[in-house]
C-alpha angles and dihedrals in degrees: 000000000000092000089053090053092048092052092049094050093048098042114101110207136171094268091065093046091054099041101036105031121179098017111187090226088064092058114035090179091073114122118235089256092056092046090052090048091049091048091049090054091054093045094050092043084065100024104051098052088045091050093048092046097047095043092051094042094051089040088067088064092047093048090050090050090052093051093046093042090061092058093065145316093256093053089048092051092047094048088048092053092051097045099042096038109028103022093045087048092058093037092052094050096044099039090045094050090048091057086074087066087047090058095044099043092045094051090042090053093049089050091048095242089138102156091059093062091077090054092052089049091056091044091054092047092054093049094044096048090050090049091050090053092051087053095056098092089058088061096041096051097033095121092061090043091055093047090048090057092050106263118151113270096239092051094042092051093049090045091051089054093049093047090063088060090056097061094089087049090055092059091043088058092047092056100032101053092050095051091046093055091047092053097041092054089062093041092248096117095110087091088057091052094051095044090047093049093049089048092051092054088049090048094054092048093048092045090053093047096045099038108030103027102031094030092221093151119195096357090051095049093046093046090055090051095049093050093046097048095047090053087064093056091046091052092048093049092050089052095051100037092039092070104262091122101050097150097049104030118062099158137272115320139178087235086083088073092055122093092010093145100065090042090049090053093053088044093053093049088046089049093051090048093055097035092054086055098043094042088052089074091043092056091056092051088050091051090048087060090067096051125096115289089018097189094052091042093052093046093050094043095047090049092057092041092052090052089049094048092045088055088043089061087063091051092043085067087070088050085055092046094048092047093051095042096048094043091049094050093044088052089052091046095241110137095169092057092048092053092046090050092053092053092049095046093047092053091047094048094049089052091056090046092056089051094054091042089059092048093052091050090050100045105018094107096054102039095083092073090066086070105032146016092210106115092202091058092044091054090047091053089046091056088056098047097101094046087048091054093055092045087057091051095050092048090065093071104037094057091059095053091047090052090052089055093049091049091054095043097246099130094131091058092051089050091062092046091051094049093054098040098040104037105022094042108016104042094036095053089042091056092047094050096040099048110013095040093036096231092130112190092001091056091050092050092049090054090050092052091049091053093053094045093052091048092053092050094047092047090047091055091046091050090048092052095046119126100219095188088059088050091054091053090051092050089052091050091049094051093045094048100043102025117031103055114169091246090055098051094091092046089050092051093052090049090054091049090054091050092048 
């Protein structure tokens, strides 16, 4: 079994030549400038489609918020509660649990175990659909939940109504995030980018028709979102089942139901890692609901937070790139390439972060009017513009270090880091500054920035101290234990013959 793995990891076949052209390891005579250029090509081949897909997909939520926000402040606050608390709850769990398949598919691809990526896709879909079903009661009884935590009755009732419209979105997320990670690990996620972009354009058009022309209000805006999001899943399924992934998709199989427990364990640790990060923002929205002028505070905070998260979707593309690049290189057994890739991705992400930081400083005082006509909310947003700009800047580094952890399968470690930095430091400082120091929303946001900054520094130190040879050995053990079962060796050999 181990000899089979060694042969597979050392064998250079046509698929590598096509997907990872110009590898620096193939030509040791490359100068450092050429190596950086080659690495940039690999990063952007993963990162650009991921950025385009995430920005457009999250853009659907932002567009829907803009249309609903212009129907009234209560509707804006209610939608914000649902999106930031409930949708982020579901998103955090489902995206986090899917990052387990990102680790496994990435390392399997690096080790050239292509045929098993389809099995991991099916396993992740089973786990995610089950998790989405468990979350259903939270959306059904959300109105009572919001009242229980002290939200105003009018806002809670409207939020309960909106949350029912989000149930189809919940299942969209469960399927979509799994498929995206499966495709991006084999560098085929450009299809996701184009389908997402087309769906975003359709969403803007449908939202304008249903909300502005037909005056359908909340039902119109949410119907536009449901139709647009599910078009993405349909396009992805057509691509996979239509034969465009012949090496990694061999059809449905009962093998997907085997070894679910170890995959579930990694999925849970992955889910905890992402949930702690996603819920961090939700906790601050919840705290904002208990400040003076709660409806205005929630609306202003959520507008800034949506801008921050929308920008974060661009930076998350570097999380994706770092995860895929690190997992691929660990699967190949190349520690030097993994470390080099981390350095290049970090510099690239910081450059993008500086660009968005400058944009927020330039337009931060005007952007609120895209979401509301209320001057009080707009002034509140304007007072947070400088803090928002620095939050954007700090996001550009922490996403890279989180991606490195996902690529090496260390999600549990990041979960502990997130708990300490976000909740012990960030939330505690935010509460002290918001209430004790009387800074209100500004104090909460300062605490949130401090949590992200401390997390970035701690993950940077952990990454710097990592023994990458040890991580390679762990990747090999994981592949041998979960992928190369004796009963599968003959199947694996035949798959390699087809590739060659």
